[in-house]
N, C-alpha and C positions, 0 to 999 in steps of 0.2 A: 504493500500500500504506500509506504513512504517513497519508494522509487518512482511509482506512478505519479504521485503528487508533485514530486520534483520535476518530472517531465512536463506536467501540465502547467506548473508555475513558470517554467521557462517560456512556454507559449504565451502565457498571460503577460509576463513581464515585457516581452518584446513588442506586444501589441498595444499596450496602454500605460503610458508613464503616470498620468494623473491618477487613474483609478487603481492601478496596481499598487502604487505607493500608499494610497489612502487605505486600501484594504489591509495593509500591514497592521492597522490599528484595531482590527477585529480580533476577538478571542480566537485561538488557534483552530478549534473545530469549525467555527463559522468561516474563517478564512479559507480553510480547505474546501468547504462546500462552494464558496464563491469562486474559487479557482477552478473547480470542476465545471461550473457553469460557464465561466468566461473563456476557458480553453475551447469549449465546444463552439461558442459564438465566434471566437477569433479564427478558428480553423476554416469555417465556412466563409467568413468575411474575407479572409486572405485569398481564398480561391477565386472569388469574383473580382477582387481588387487588384490582383496581380496583372502585370503587363508582359505578354498578352494574358487575357483571362483564361483560366483553366477550367473551361466549361465541362469537358469530359470528366475530369477529376471531381468536379462538384457533383455531377449526377451520380457518379460511382459512390461518392461518399454519402450522398443522400440515400441511395439504395442500401448501402451498408448500415446506415442508421436504422432503417426499417427492419433489417435482418436482426440487428442487435436487440431492437425492441421486441422482436418476436422470440427472443431467447436463443438465437443462433450465435455461435461463437465466431467472432470476426477478428479477435486478437488486436483490436484497435483500442489503445488505452484511453483516448479521448472519448470515444463513443461509449465504451463500457462504463467509464466513470459517470458520464452524463446520464445514461439510461438508469444507472443505479440511483443517482441523485433525483432524477425525474420521478422514480417510483417512491423513494423515501419521502420526498417533499410534496408529492402529489401534484406535479405540474400537469396541467391540462394538455392533452395531445394537440388540441386546436391552437394552443399558444405556440408550440414548437412548429407546427405546420405553417402558421402565420409568419414566423421568423424565417423559415426555409423558403417560403414563397417570396418574401421580400428580397432575400439574397438572390434567388433565381431571377427576379425581375431586373436585377443589376446586369444580368447577362443580355437582357433584351431592351429594356427601356433606359434611355439616356437623359432625356430632358423632361422636366416637370413644369407644366404650364400654369397651374393654379395651385393655391395653397391647399385646396381639397385633395389634389393628387399627392402633394407632399405629405399631408397628414395621413393619408391612406398608407403610404409607404412607411411612415414612421411608426404606425401601429405595429407592423410586423418587425421592423428593424430594431426598434428600441422599447416601445411601450410594453410589449409582452415580456421583454427581459426584465423590466421593472416588476411585472407581476410575478415572475419566477423568483426575483430577489425577495419579494414580499413573503413567498412561501419559505425560502431559505431562512428568513429571519423570524418565522412563525408569527407574523403580524396578523391582526384581525382583518377580516374581509372588507371592513369599512375603509381600510387604507388603500384599496385597489385603485381608486381614482387618482390618488396622490402618487402612488407608485408609478402609474402610467405617465402622469404629468412630469415626474422627475426624469424618466427615460426620454420623454419627448423633448424636454428642455435641453438635456445634454446632447441629444442627437442634433437638434436645430443649431446649437452653438457650433457643433462640428461642421455642419454645412457652411456656416459663415466663415469659420476659421480656415477650412480646407477648400475655399472657393477656387483658388488657383490650381491646387492639386487635382480637384475634380474636373475642372475645365481642361486640363492637360490630358485627362482620360476621356474627354468628350462628354462629360456629365455636367448637368446643372440641376441641383435640387431646389435652389431658391427660385420661386415662381417667376416664369418668363413674363406673364402678363403684368406683374407688378414692376418688373424691370422696365417694361415698355411705358408704364404709367409715369415712371420717373424720367422718361426721355433717354433711356440708355439703349444703345444699339449693341454694345458689347462692354466688356469689363477691362478693356486694354488701357484706357486712359483714366487716371485717377483725378476726377474733377469734382465740382460741387455736387453734381447729380449723383455720382457714384457714392460720395460720402453720405448724402441724404438717404439713399437707398439702403446702404449698409446699416446706418443708424436706425432706420425703420425696422429692419430685420432684427437688430439687437433688442429693440423695444419689445418685439414679439417674443424673443427668447426670454426676456426678463418677465414678461407676463406669464409665461409657462412656469418659470422658476418660482415666482411668487405664489402661484396656485399650489405648486408642489410643496412649498414650505408650510402650508397650512396643515399638512399631514405629519409634520415633524413631531407633534405632540403624541402621536400614536406609536412612536418608535422608542424603545428603551434606550437610555442614555449610552449604554455600552455599545449599542449598535449605531446610534445617531452620530457618535463622534467621527467614525470613518466616512459615513454617508455625507454628513455636513462638510467635512473636510474636502471631499471630492467636489461637492456642489460649490463650495466657496472658491475653489480653484477654477472652476468653470466660469464663475462670475468675475473672478480676477482676469481671466483671459478675455471675457466679453468687454470689460472695462478698458483693457489695453487697446482693443480694436476700436471701441467707441471713440477713444481719444484720437486715434489715428487710423481710420479705416483703410488707408492706403497700405498699411503694414501687411495686409493679407496677400498683397502682390509681391512681397519681398521675402517674408519668412513665415514659417509655421509657428504661431505664437503658442508657447507651452510653458507652464511654470517649471522651474528646476526642482529637483528632488528635495533640496534643502528647504525651499519655500513650502512645499507640500507638508513636509514633516514638521516644520515650524508652525504651520497652521494647525496641524494635528495636535501639537502640544497645547496651543492656545485653546482649541476646542476641548481637549482633555480636561482643562481647568474650567472652562466656561460652560460647556454643555450641561453638566450636572446641576449647576446653579440655575441655568436657564430652564431646565426641565422642572426643577423644584418650584420656581416662580410660576411657571405655566400651569402646574398642577393646582396651585392655589387660585388661579384665575378661572379654571373650568368649573 
């Protein structure tokens, strides 16, 4: 078990700086479950995000997942661990299917024209992962809406931050019709219209984030510390871009590990106090 977790952790670490470092603040048993979940997510995401895309491997991996779910031995450490977690934490099969369908859509659909199209994609690519995290943390069903919103907020910030990277792969998740409303024909020139467009998108991210934070009161403080740390770092990234939207055309804005861990320490001290105060308000 230890060797398999180490292998999954390596996948997780390579795929997510902010979230991986934030999850170090979970109790060990929970951290291992989170690793089992995110290794699965990362493997499929990497197959569709690679250049060129590895469509054949994606479909083979999806078939192998179904075999593993049916109890067949596939000797795949990622799938075996995820299916075990899926059963232990009672993930709904429809959640996993929605995630895999969203990943498959990245093989076919490149441009999103309306926010409704983007929201439909985000349900599968991020919101259901929030629902799985809800189950990993044994949260009440009433937290489902907020779990989805946190997944949505983080995904939308990724679309903003990774605008240039996605364009280089021929993708655009930020709605084309809104781009046209701001008078943008493309994103090549960083002008006032580009800045206004990006800040409009960041305001949307923050509205999702504010809604998600309403659910923080439902999360035990020992679990809220890493979750809030990751979310705080997404907000930090969003603020960096808000101050200078043109930065997305130059670098991928990400907090360094020491900033993440420093924020984690801050939350380690502050979250229990915040939780205590909040409990008196309810």
